[in-house]
C-alpha positions in Angstrom: -95.5 175.7 103.3 -96.6 176.0 106.9 -96.8 172.2 107.3 -93.3 171.8 105.9 -91.9 174.5 108.2 -93.7 172.8 111.2 -92.2 169.4 110.2 -88.8 170.9 109.9 -88.9 172.6 113.3 -90.4 169.6 115.0 -87.8 167.3 113.5 -85.0 169.6 114.5 -86.1 169.7 118.1 -86.6 166.0 118.3 -83.2 165.4 116.7 -81.5 167.7 119.2 -83.1 166.0 122.1 -82.2 162.6 120.8 -78.6 163.6 120.3 -78.4 165.0 123.8 -79.8 161.8 125.3 -77.3 159.8 123.2 -74.5 162.0 124.5 -75.7 161.4 128.1 -75.7 157.7 127.5 -72.1 157.8 126.3 -71.1 159.8 129.3 -72.7 157.3 131.6 -70.8 154.5 130.0 -67.5 156.5 130.2 -68.2 157.2 133.9 -68.8 153.5 134.6 -65.4 152.7 133.0 -63.7 155.4 135.1 -65.2 154.0 138.3 -64.0 150.5 137.5 -60.4 151.7 136.9 -59.8 154.2 139.7 -62.8 154.0 142.0 -62.8 153.2 145.7 -65.3 150.8 147.4 -67.5 151.9 150.3 -70.6 150.6 152.1 -73.5 153.1 151.7 -76.8 153.3 153.4 -79.9 153.7 151.2 -81.7 156.9 152.1 -84.6 156.6 149.6 -85.6 154.5 146.6 -87.6 155.4 143.4 -88.7 153.2 140.5 -86.9 154.2 137.4 -87.5 151.6 134.7 -89.6 148.5 135.4 -88.6 146.9 132.1 -84.9 147.1 132.9 -85.5 146.3 136.5 -83.5 149.2 137.8 -84.2 151.5 140.8 -82.8 154.9 141.5 -81.5 155.2 145.0 -80.2 158.1 147.1 -77.4 156.8 149.3 -75.2 158.2 152.1 -71.7 157.0 152.7 -68.4 158.1 154.4 -65.5 159.2 152.2 -63.2 160.1 155.1 -63.7 159.6 158.8 -65.3 163.0 159.2 -66.8 163.5 155.8 -70.2 162.1 154.7 -71.4 162.3 151.1 -74.9 161.9 149.6 -75.3 160.7 146.0 -77.6 159.0 143.5 -77.0 155.6 141.9 -79.0 153.0 140.1 -79.6 149.6 141.7 -80.3 146.4 139.8 -83.4 144.8 141.2 -82.8 141.4 139.6 -81.5 139.0 142.2 -81.3 141.7 144.8 -83.8 141.2 147.6 -83.9 143.5 150.6 -83.6 146.8 148.7 -85.4 149.1 151.1 -84.6 152.4 152.7 -81.9 152.1 155.4 -80.4 148.9 153.8 -76.7 148.8 153.1 -75.2 148.4 149.6 -71.7 148.3 148.2 -70.8 151.2 145.9 -67.8 152.5 144.1 -67.1 156.2 144.0 -64.6 158.5 142.3 -62.1 159.8 144.9 -61.8 163.1 143.0 -65.5 163.7 142.8 -67.3 161.5 145.4 -70.8 162.3 144.1 -69.9 160.2 141.0 -70.7 156.7 142.1 -72.1 153.4 141.1 -73.5 150.4 142.9 -71.6 147.2 142.7 -73.9 144.6 141.3 -72.3 141.2 141.6 -68.8 142.7 141.5 -69.5 144.8 138.4 -69.7 148.4 139.5 -71.8 150.6 137.2 -73.5 147.6 135.5 -77.1 149.0 136.0 -76.0 152.5 134.7 -74.3 151.0 131.7 -77.2 148.8 130.8 -79.6 151.7 131.2 -77.4 153.9 128.9 -77.1 151.2 126.2 -80.8 150.5 126.1 -81.6 154.3 125.9 -78.9 154.8 123.2 -80.1 151.9 121.1 -83.7 153.2 121.2 -82.5 156.7 120.2 -80.5 155.4 117.2 -83.1 152.9 116.0 -86.4 154.7 116.6 -86.1 158.4 117.3 -83.3 159.7 115.1 -84.5 158.2 111.8 -88.0 159.6 112.5 -86.7 163.1 113.3 -84.4 163.1 110.3 -87.3 162.1 108.1 -89.3 165.0 109.5 -86.5 167.5 108.8 -86.1 166.2 105.2 -89.8 166.2 104.6 -90.0 169.7 105.9 -87.2 171.0 103.7 -88.7 169.3 100.7 -92.1 170.8 101.3 -90.7 174.3 101.9 -88.5 174.2 98.8 -91.1 172.7 96.4 
């Protein structure tokens, strides 16, 4: 009975985490679409870089840019490393930002703003649906079956 209860609890927690990650991926895709429709373009200076995912060749960058002549904004975006040499601190990169909320921004990779974010979200969402959710649902079902029998 204790093993079944443990499997149920573990499966429930893993399912909730996977669903939250899936919802985050969907939100990133939606945000990328909004930036393509109503975003404005600016030139930003990279403040710092951090490796995010070497398999997808994306970097997380903190950038600083001007929204208005007297207003500077700092935000985080993902940069695509493929075909982009010279990604170092203090380099310049084109971004698109939401005029309503300037901290929502995406780097323009070859004229496609938000491409790195969308790719990262799709890869993460596919992994959640294919690997994590079925395993966690199996754990929940096995736990319920063990507890009830």
